[in-house]
C-alpha positions in Angstrom: 8.4 -1.4 36.2 12.2 -1.1 35.6 13.8 1.3 33.2 14.0 -2.0 30.7 10.5 -2.9 31.5 9.2 0.6 30.8 10.9 0.8 27.3 10.0 -2.5 26.3 6.3 -1.8 27.0 6.3 1.0 24.5 7.7 -0.7 21.7 5.7 -3.8 22.0 2.6 -1.5 21.3 3.3 -1.5 17.5 6.6 -3.9 17.0 6.0 -7.1 19.5 8.2 -9.1 17.1 11.2 -6.5 18.2 10.2 -6.3 21.8 10.3 -10.1 22.1 13.7 -9.9 20.2 15.1 -7.6 22.7 13.7 -9.4 25.7 15.2 -12.9 24.5 18.3 -11.1 23.3 21.7 -12.8 24.9 24.7 -10.8 24.6 27.7 -12.6 23.3 30.9 -12.6 25.4 33.0 -10.9 23.1 30.7 -7.8 23.9 31.8 -5.2 26.0 30.3 -1.5 26.7 32.2 0.9 28.7 31.1 4.2 30.3 33.6 7.2 30.0 33.2 10.7 30.6 33.3 13.4 27.8 35.1 16.8 28.2 31.8 18.4 28.4 31.2 16.2 31.5 28.4 14.2 29.4 28.2 10.4 29.7 30.0 8.7 26.4 29.8 4.9 25.4 32.8 2.6 24.4 31.6 -0.1 22.3 34.6 -2.3 20.6 36.9 0.6 21.0 34.6 3.2 19.1 33.8 5.8 21.2 29.8 6.1 20.3 29.2 10.1 20.7 31.8 13.0 20.5 34.1 13.0 23.2 34.3 16.7 23.4 30.5 17.7 23.9 27.7 14.6 22.9 25.0 17.2 23.4 26.4 20.0 20.8 27.3 17.0 18.5 23.4 16.3 18.7 22.3 20.0 17.9 24.5 20.3 15.2 23.2 17.1 13.4 19.7 18.3 14.1 20.4 21.7 12.7 21.4 19.8 9.2 18.1 18.2 9.0 16.3 19.5 5.6 13.1 19.9 7.2 11.6 19.1 10.7 8.0 20.3 10.3 5.1 18.1 11.2 5.1 15.8 8.2 8.7 15.0 7.7 10.1 11.6 8.5 13.5 11.3 10.1 15.4 7.9 9.9 18.0 7.7 12.8 20.9 5.3 12.6 21.5 4.1 15.4 20.6 5.0 19.0 23.9 5.1 21.3 22.8 6.3 24.5 20.1 9.1 22.8 21.4 12.1 22.5 20.7 12.9 19.3 17.2 10.9 19.9 16.3 13.2 22.5 17.2 16.3 20.8 14.7 15.0 17.9 11.8 14.5 20.2 12.6 17.8 21.7 13.2 20.2 18.3 11.4 18.2 15.7 7.4 18.1 15.0 7.8 15.2 12.5 7.9 11.6 12.9 11.2 9.9 13.9 12.4 6.1 13.4 15.1 4.7 15.0 16.6 2.1 12.8 19.1 0.4 15.2 20.3 -3.0 13.7 22.4 -3.8 16.6 20.4 -5.6 19.2 23.4 -5.7 21.6 22.8 -2.2 21.6 19.0 -1.7 21.8 19.6 -4.3 24.8 22.0 -2.4 26.7 20.4 1.0 26.0 17.2 0.1 27.0 18.5 -1.1 30.4 20.4 2.2 31.5 18.6 5.0 29.5 14.6 5.8 30.3 13.3 6.5 27.1 9.7 5.6 28.2 8.4 9.4 27.9 9.8 9.7 24.1 8.6 6.3 23.4 5.4 7.5 24.5 4.9 9.8 21.1 3.0 8.3 18.9 5.1 9.7 16.1 8.3 7.5 17.5 9.3 3.8 15.9 11.9 1.6 16.6 13.0 -0.9 13.5 16.3 -3.2 13.7 15.2 -4.4 10.3 15.0 -3.0 6.8 11.3 -4.9 6.6 10.4 -2.7 10.1 11.7 0.6 8.6 10.1 0.5 5.2 6.4 -0.9 7.1 6.7 2.3 9.3 7.4 4.5 6.3 4.7 3.4 4.7 2.4 3.8 7.8 3.4 7.5 8.4 4.9 8.8 5.1 2.5 11.5 3.5 2.5 13.1 0.1 5.6 15.0 -1.3 7.0 14.7 2.6 10.8 15.4 3.5 12.8 12.3 4.3 15.6 13.0 6.3 18.6 10.6 7.1 20.2 11.2 10.3 23.0 9.4 12.6 26.4 10.2 14.6 29.4 9.7 13.0 30.3 6.9 14.8 27.8 5.1 12.6 29.9 5.2 9.5 32.4 3.2 11.7 29.9 0.7 13.3 27.6 0.3 10.4 29.0 1.3 7.3 27.3 -1.2 5.0 23.9 -0.3 6.6 24.5 3.3 5.9 25.7 2.7 2.5 22.7 0.7 1.5 20.4 3.2 3.2 22.1 6.2 1.5 21.9 4.8 -1.7 18.2 3.4 -1.5 16.7 6.5 0.4 15.8 7.9 -3.3 14.4 4.5 -4.1 12.4 4.2 -1.2 11.0 7.8 -1.2 9.8 6.7 -4.9 8.1 3.8 -3.5 6.3 5.9 -1.0 5.5 8.2 -3.5 3.8 5.8 -6.0 1.5 4.8 -3.4 0.3 8.5 -3.5 0.3 8.7 -7.4 -1.8 5.2 -7.4 -4.5 6.9 -5.3 -4.3 9.9 -7.4 -4.8 8.2 -10.5 -7.7 5.4 -9.4 -9.4 6.8 -6.3 -12.6 8.5 -8.2 -12.8 5.3 -10.3 -12.7 3.1 -7.4 -15.5 4.9 -5.3 -17.6 5.0 -8.3 -17.3 1.3 -9.1 -18.0 0.8 -5.4 -21.3 2.5 -5.5 -22.3 0.6 -8.7 -21.4 -2.9 -6.9 -23.8 -1.7 -3.8 -26.6 -4.1 -5.1 -24.6 -7.1 -5.5 -22.5 -6.4 -2.2 -25.9 -6.4 -0.4 -26.3 -10.1 -1.8 -22.8 -11.1 -1.3 -21.2 -12.2 1.8 -17.9 -10.8 3.7 -15.1 -12.6 3.4 -14.9 -12.5 7.0 -17.9 -15.4 6.9 -15.1 -18.0 6.2 -12.8 -16.5 9.5 -11.2 -19.8 10.3 -13.3 -22.0 8.5 -10.4 -24.1 6.9 -8.4 -24.2 10.1 -4.9 -25.8 9.3 -5.8 -27.1 5.5 -3.1 -26.5 3.3 -3.5 -24.0 0.3 -1.8 -23.2 -2.6 -1.9 -19.4 -4.0 -1.9 -19.3 -7.7 -0.3 -16.5 -9.4 0.7 -15.6 -13.2 4.2 -15.4 -13.2 6.3 -17.6 -15.7 7.3 -20.1 -13.4 3.6 -21.3 -13.3 4.6 -23.0 -16.8 6.8 -25.5 -14.5 4.6 -26.0 -11.6 1.0 -26.2 -12.9 1.3 -30.0 -14.0 2.1 -30.7 -10.5 -0.6 -29.0 -8.7 -2.6 -30.8 -11.1 -1.6 -34.0 -9.8 -2.4 -33.2 -6.3 -5.1 -30.4 -7.0 -7.1 -32.7 -4.2 -4.9 -32.2 -1.5 -4.9 -28.4 -1.0 -7.5 -25.6 -1.1 -6.5 -23.5 -4.4 -7.0 -19.8 -4.8 -6.2 -18.5 -7.8 -5.8 -15.4 -9.3 -8.2 -14.4 -12.7 -5.2 -13.8 -14.6 -3.7 -17.4 -14.0 -7.3 -19.5 -14.6 -6.7 -19.6 -18.3 -3.2 -21.4 -17.4 -5.1 -23.8 -14.8 -8.1 -24.6 -16.6 -5.8 -25.9 -19.7 -4.7 -28.6 -17.4 -8.2 -29.3 -15.7 -7.7 -27.4 -12.5 -10.9 -25.6 -11.4 -9.6 -23.5 -8.5 -11.8 -23.1 -5.5 -11.4 -19.2 -5.3 -10.7 -16.6 -7.8 -9.5 -13.2 -6.8 -9.9 -9.7 -8.4 -8.9 -6.1 -6.9 -9.0 -4.2 -10.7 -10.9 -1.5 -11.0 -10.9 -1.8 -14.8 -12.7 -4.5 -16.9 -10.5 -7.7 -17.1 -13.2 -9.7 -17.5 -11.6 -11.1 -20.6 -9.0 -13.1 -18.5 -12.0 -15.4 -17.8 -13.5 -15.5 -21.6 -14.9 -18.7 -22.4 -14.2 -20.1 -19.2 -16.5 -21.9 -16.7 -16.8 -20.2 -13.5 -20.2 -21.4 -12.2 -18.8 -23.4 -9.4 -16.0 -21.0 -8.6 -16.4 -18.7 -5.8 -15.6 -14.9 -6.2 -13.2 -13.2 -3.2 -13.2 -9.4 -4.8 -12.6 -5.9 -3.3 -15.9 -4.0 -3.1 -14.1 -1.5 -5.5 -13.4 -4.1 -8.1 -15.0 -3.5 -11.6 -18.7 -4.0 -11.7 -18.3 -6.6 -14.8 -16.5 -8.8 -12.6 -19.0 -8.8 -10.0 -21.7 -9.3 -12.4 -20.4 -12.5 -13.8 -22.3 -16.4 -12.9 -19.8 -17.0 -9.6 -21.1 -19.6 -7.3 -20.7 -17.5 -4.3 -19.6 -13.8 -4.1 -17.3 -12.6 -1.3 -16.2 -9.3 -0.6 -12.9 -8.3 1.1 -13.3 -4.7 2.3 -9.3 -3.9 2.6 -8.6 -1.2 5.5 -6.6 1.1 3.4 -9.7 1.7 1.0 -11.7 4.5 1.4 -15.1 3.0 -0.3 -14.7 0.4 2.7 -13.8 2.6 5.0 -17.3 4.5 4.5 -19.3 1.7 4.3 -18.2 -0.3 7.1 -18.9 2.8 9.3 -22.1 3.4 8.2 -22.5 -0.4 8.3 -21.0 -1.1 11.7 -18.7 -3.8 11.1 -14.8 -3.7 11.6 -12.3 -4.0 8.6 -9.0 -3.3 11.0 -7.5 -6.7 10.3 -8.2 -6.6 6.3 -5.0 -5.7 4.5 -4.1 -5.4 1.2 -1.4 -3.6 -0.9 -2.9 -3.7 -4.5 -1.8 -6.7 -5.5 -4.1 -9.4 -6.4 -1.8 -12.1 -5.3 -1.7 -10.4 -2.0 -5.2 -10.2 -1.6 -5.6 -14.2 -2.2 -2.8 -14.7 0.2 -4.2 -12.5 2.9 -7.9 -14.1 2.2 -6.2 -17.7 2.7 -4.7 -16.8 6.3 -8.3 -15.1 7.4 -9.6 -18.4 6.5 -6.9 -20.1 9.0 -5.3 -22.1 6.0 -1.6 -23.4 7.0 0.8 -23.6 5.3 0.3 -21.5 2.7 2.1 -22.3 -1.0 2.7 -19.8 -3.5 3.3 -20.5 -7.1 3.8 -18.4 -10.0 4.8 -15.7 -7.6 7.9 -14.8 -9.6 7.8 -11.0 -9.2 10.6 -10.7 -11.8 10.9 -11.7 -15.4 11.8 -15.7 -15.4 13.7 -16.5 -18.3 12.5 -13.3 -20.0 9.0 -13.8 -19.6 6.4 -11.8 -18.0 4.0 -13.9 -17.2 2.9 -17.6 -17.6 2.6 -19.0 -21.4 -1.1 -19.5 -21.3 -1.9 -15.8 -19.6 -3.4 -13.2 -21.6 -0.6 -11.0 -21.6 1.8 -13.8 -22.2 3.1 -12.1 -25.3 5.1 -9.3 -23.4 8.5 -10.3 -23.1 11.7 -8.7 -21.7 14.8 -10.0 -23.8 18.5 -9.4 -23.5 20.2 -8.3 -26.8 23.3 -9.7 -28.2 26.4 -7.9 -27.3 26.9 -7.1 -31.0 23.7 -5.3 -31.6 23.0 -3.4 -28.7 25.5 -4.0 -25.8 23.8 -6.3 -24.1 20.9 -3.8 -23.4 17.2 -5.2 -22.4 14.2 -4.7 -24.8 10.7 -5.3 -25.0 8.8 -7.8 -27.4 5.2 -8.1 -27.7 4.3 -11.0 -29.6 0.8 -11.7 -31.1 -0.1 -8.0 -30.6 -3.4 -8.7 -31.7 -4.5 -11.0 -28.8 -2.3 -8.8 -26.5 -4.3 -5.6 -27.3 -7.6 -7.9 -26.6 -6.6 -7.3 -22.8 -4.1 -4.3 -22.6 -6.5 -1.8 -24.6 -8.9 0.2 -22.7 -12.6 0.4 -24.1 -12.3 4.5 -24.0 -8.6 4.7 -25.1 -8.1 7.6 -28.0 -4.7 6.1 -28.7 -4.0 3.9 -31.7 -3.0 0.4 -31.3 0.8 1.1 -32.0 0.6 4.0 -29.5 -0.7 1.7 -27.2 1.8 -0.7 -27.4 4.9 1.8 -27.3 3.3 3.2 -24.1 3.3 -0.5 -22.4 7.3 -1.1 -23.9 8.2 2.4 -22.2 6.5 2.0 -19.1 8.2 -1.8 -18.7 11.4 -0.4 -19.7 11.3 2.9 -17.3 10.4 0.7 -14.7 13.2 -1.9 -14.9 15.2 -2.9 -12.3 16.6 -5.7 -10.4 16.0 -8.0 -7.6 17.8 -10.9 -6.0 16.7 -14.3 -6.9 16.6 -17.2 -5.1 20.0 -18.5 -6.0 21.5 -14.9 -4.6 22.0 -13.3 -8.1 20.3 -10.7 -9.6 17.0 -11.0 -12.2 15.5 -8.2 -14.0 12.3 -7.0 -12.5 10.1 -4.0 -12.3 9.8 -1.2 -9.7 6.2 -2.2 -9.1 7.5 -6.2 -8.5 10.0 -4.6 -6.4 7.4 -2.7 -4.1 5.2 -5.9 -4.1 8.3 -7.9 -3.0 8.8 -5.7 0.5 4.9 -5.6 1.3 5.0 -9.9 1.1 8.2 -9.6 3.1 6.6 -7.6 5.7 3.4 -10.0 5.6 5.9 -12.8 6.9 7.6 -10.6 9.2 4.2 -9.8 10.9 3.0 -13.9 11.0 6.2 -14.9 12.4 4.3 -15.3 16.0 1.5 -16.7 14.5 3.3 -20.1 13.7 1.8 -19.7 10.2 3.9 -21.6 7.4 4.7 -19.9 4.1 6.3 -21.5 1.0 7.4 -20.1 -2.4 7.3 -22.6 -5.1 8.0 -20.5 -7.8 11.6 -21.5 -9.5 14.1 -19.2 -10.6 11.8 -15.8 -9.4 13.0 -13.2 -7.0 13.7 -13.8 -3.6 11.5 -13.3 -0.6 12.4 -13.4 2.9 10.4 -15.0 5.1 8.9 -17.8 2.7 11.0 -20.8 2.8 11.6 -21.7 -1.1 10.8 -25.5 -1.8 9.9 -27.7 -4.3 6.2 -28.0 -5.0 6.4 -32.0 -6.0 8.0 -32.7 -2.8 5.6 -30.9 -0.6 2.2 -31.8 -2.1 3.1 -35.4 -2.5 3.2 -35.4 1.1 -0.1 -34.2 1.4 -3.4 -36.4 1.3 -6.9 -35.8 -0.2 -8.6 -33.2 1.8 -12.2 -34.7 1.0 -13.2 -31.4 1.2 -17.2 -30.4 0.2 -16.6 -26.7 0.1 -20.2 -26.1 -1.2 -21.5 -27.6 1.7 -19.1 -25.5 4.2 -19.6 -22.5 2.8 -23.5 -22.9 2.7 -23.9 -24.0 6.2 -21.5 -21.1 7.2 -23.6 -18.5 5.1 -26.9 -19.8 6.9 -25.5 -19.1 9.9 -24.4 -15.4 9.6 -26.0 -11.9 8.4 -24.5 -9.8 5.9 -24.1 -6.2 7.6 -24.7 -4.3 4.0 -27.9 -6.0 3.8 -29.0 -5.3 7.3 -27.9 -1.3 7.1 -29.2 -0.7 3.5 -31.7 1.5 4.7 -28.8 3.6 6.5 -26.7 3.3 3.6 -29.5 4.6 1.6 -30.1 7.7 4.1 -26.3 8.2 3.9 -26.6 8.4 -0.1 -29.2 11.2 0.0 -27.7 13.2 2.7 -24.5 13.3 0.5 -26.2 14.3 -2.4 -28.0 16.9 -0.9 -24.3 18.1 0.4 -23.1 18.2 -3.0 -25.7 20.1 -4.2 -25.6 23.1 -1.2 -21.8 23.2 -1.8 -22.2 23.6 -5.8 -22.6 27.2 -5.6 -19.9 27.8 -3.1 -17.6 26.1 -5.4 -18.3 28.3 -8.2 -18.2 31.2 -6.2 -14.7 30.3 -4.9 -13.6 29.4 -8.5 -14.6 32.6 -9.3 -12.5 33.9 -6.5 -9.6 32.0 -8.1 -10.0 33.6 -11.1 -10.0 37.2 -9.9 -7.0 36.4 -7.6 -4.8 35.4 -10.2 -5.8 38.0 -12.8 -5.0 40.4 -10.1 -1.7 38.8 -9.3 -0.9 38.9 -13.2 -0.9 42.9 -13.2 2.3 44.6 -13.1 3.2 45.0 -9.2 2.8 49.0 -9.7 -0.9 48.6 -10.5 -2.1 45.8 -7.9 -5.6 46.3 -6.3 -4.5 45.1 -2.8 -8.1 45.5 -1.8 -9.0 43.3 -4.4 -6.6 40.3 -3.5 -7.1 40.7 0.2 -10.7 40.0 -0.8 -10.3 37.3 -3.1 -7.9 35.6 -0.9 -10.1 36.1 1.9 -12.9 34.1 0.1 -10.4 31.1 -0.6 -9.5 30.7 3.0 -13.1 31.0 4.2 -14.2 28.6 1.1 -11.2 26.2 2.3 -12.3 25.9 5.7 -16.0 25.5 4.9 -15.4 22.7 2.3 -12.8 20.7 4.9 -15.0 21.1 8.0 -18.4 20.7 6.5 -18.4 18.4 3.5 -15.4 16.4 3.5 -14.9 15.9 7.3 -18.3 14.8 7.1 -18.4 12.9 3.5 -15.3 10.4 3.5 -16.6 9.1 0.1 -16.2 12.5 -1.5 -12.6 12.7 -0.7 -12.0 9.7 -3.1 -13.5 11.8 -6.0 -10.7 14.4 -5.6 -8.2 12.8 -4.0 -5.1 14.4 -5.7 -6.7 17.7 -5.9 -7.6 17.9 -2.5 -4.2 16.5 -1.1 -2.8 19.3 -3.0 -5.2 21.8 -2.0 -4.7 20.8 1.7 -0.8 20.8 1.3 -0.9 24.8 0.1 -3.3 25.8 2.8 -1.9 23.9 5.7 1.3 25.3 5.1 2.6 26.3 8.6 4.8 29.4 6.4 4.0 33.1 7.8 5.3 34.2 4.6 2.2 35.5 2.6 4.1 37.2 -0.3 2.9 36.9 -4.0 4.3 33.2 -4.7 2.1 32.0 -1.9 -0.7 34.0 -3.0 -0.2 32.5 -6.3 0.1 29.1 -4.7 -3.3 29.4 -3.1 -4.8 30.8 -6.2 -3.4 28.0 -8.7 -4.6 25.1 -6.1 -8.1 26.5 -5.4 -8.5 26.9 -9.2 -7.4 23.0 -9.7 -9.2 22.0 -7.0 -12.9 23.9 -7.3 -12.7 23.0 -11.2 -12.2 19.4 -10.1 -14.7 19.5 -7.8 -17.3 20.8 -10.1 -16.5 18.3 -12.7 -15.8 14.7 -10.6 -17.8 15.2 -7.9 -21.2 16.9 -9.6 -20.8 14.1 -11.9 -20.4 11.3 -9.1 -23.5 13.3 -7.3 -25.8 12.3 -11.0 -24.2 8.7 -10.5 -25.4 8.7 -6.9 -28.7 10.6 -7.8 -29.6 8.1 -10.8 -29.3 5.5 -7.9 -31.2 6.5 -5.4 -34.2 7.5 -7.9 -34.1 3.7 -8.9 -33.9 2.4 -5.3 -37.0 4.4 -4.5 -38.9 3.6 -7.7 -37.6 -0.3 -8.4 -36.9 -1.2 -4.6 -33.1 -1.9 -5.9 -30.3 0.7 -5.5 -29.3 1.0 -9.2 -29.4 -1.5 -12.2 -26.6 -2.6 -13.8 
């Protein structure tokens, strides 16, 4: 193959859309590239009168920029703005151990450089990615970023001339992007234990339910409407009621009260939340509606009287990974991003639906409202005060506090009602941001919504080559690139009655397929029994390690003149040995247990995997503190999880069902 073909073949492995763009790109007649010689004898490039590399020594320039990076360790991520002839890129691949994402927005450069410089060896590195848009950049960052990793931003001096707007925007957004990446971990830290716990409790129901995969392409090229619960739903719901028989309807749970008010019964309702939000369906008939839910959704949702239950096994969920490995089924192309509307959209895509029309997908506070008027959370509003009162600042108003608390208040919350309301107001104001609306202006939103917008944009970008048509009919809400903004009335009026006998279709398909959970139930029970045994065998080791951590911290708290170095060395040795044993013999063999202590295990691992050769007091203190935190969490959460598994397993032995809930 030619140099160009070698380069493109590597990019195509992870970014086929970009590979096609580069291959099909045609240079504008005004575009000129000229090779010139730098003082060092290295080749330089002149583009539109701008020298791309330092004219004295491009190699030295690359080394100087590399030396300015904050970190280049295994977990670091360096965003390289601009490729040029690759001097800086090649230096990064030689000297950095971390991830490298080339962000080159100019297709002229990519096409030209990939034709003249062989990067096939560097591109073969699994830690190297090429992106030409912010959507691609964030997608790769999401896939490689690890907790508290260093995010570097690097580029040649010429980038400030050629890409001044890109550089400025990226510099301004780097902290926001990092916060977005960190928030993914914070969500895992907060909920991972609840997720695996609910997943285990749902096993008896999953055994009797279908995988959403059984409906793959079952509704090929049939139109679908995804109903979210944003404020604009109040404007579009009557139109949907008028044409409800023309489309397949997949709704999020929080929107059903609004739909029911207009006589609309969705074909599917989606849930992903681990907390109990069955109040969203209170006094509503769901007996003819099908459930689509992640297996880690709250157990009470699964226990409701649905027509059929379909599990959505997301590929980024620890419980789903554990279960799919034992039951031997693939979840590689199941994708969710912690958003129930995204789950509904992806389900429609898997079913083969096209076009897919989204309504109520505001992802912003349209007209100061947070949700549609019939939503259980409709009383929550973000309003802008009058100039003379508060300088035009935004404030949160909660109407009908009693009704709002019915849905927001946790069953086991120890906070007072007023404290809960105050916390909700603070959450909203602390996360306040602004995003682009559909007219090109700005609209108030939330940092979580802002992250979801990026996820939806990534979905649209990834599906370009499939021919899938995605529309957004959420008037005045946030703009989502890749979703065509349309008028719902005009779109639905052009469609015809589906005449779809959905129960018959589902019944026929379900009778033809097997349930991998049911088929592998004996293996699942065996794995649970072995997991119980492993936890029991590691309990005394955890107690011993916790004592060693206390001993180490106590020893280090003494005056340095009174240090008992033998005692310190002995305690540290126990902790290092325990770390290795727990990783290699427990967590490497029991994926599900990582979800019980995800936060503590992540921070525990980070301390022990630190490659620093410094073994000073600070390092020993960090080792002792992380160990104490981890083993304390283990003896509480993992042992509690063992008790849950034991009760379920014993019920299975005695009652032939894995637990009774």
